[in-house]
Steps between C-alpha positions, in 0.01 A plus 500: 500500500689225680713424196556869437654555843708182470645636177739712709639196680432251779256605772336334797123491550501804730684711243261392224203588722645845569581564135161391365261593780340156467418288803756254632263210434448602137872555437583162654237332284632661181861418587404138564321475164787672317744259665292196403480634143879527490504876446640586844748319720536501877836577662511437876739731687504436872147530633377686189408380154573721201325464167645583163397468138675202341529640148486869414360397159161460668465879483538493120232231486266706718560814292422309179180359652396844624557654157299223332212551740509874430478435125204263553318757715555770239367270226193420708442867578530594131263218401241624750522854364443394138 
């Protein structure tokens, strides 16, 4: 959800919290991990810090992974029914 809301552009923690409905602590934790992983970058502006996705290609990667997981689930479901 955090990446999904950042897809629209840079946001600060408060805006991400409002958009996702997640707690501030959880959003901060996810943003920290995404920053460490190199997926998100921090952009200080005055007293606020804005976060943005470094490469929009990450969304293609996530879509591919999601589709592959869907195929695997369907194969497992079909195997269980046979």
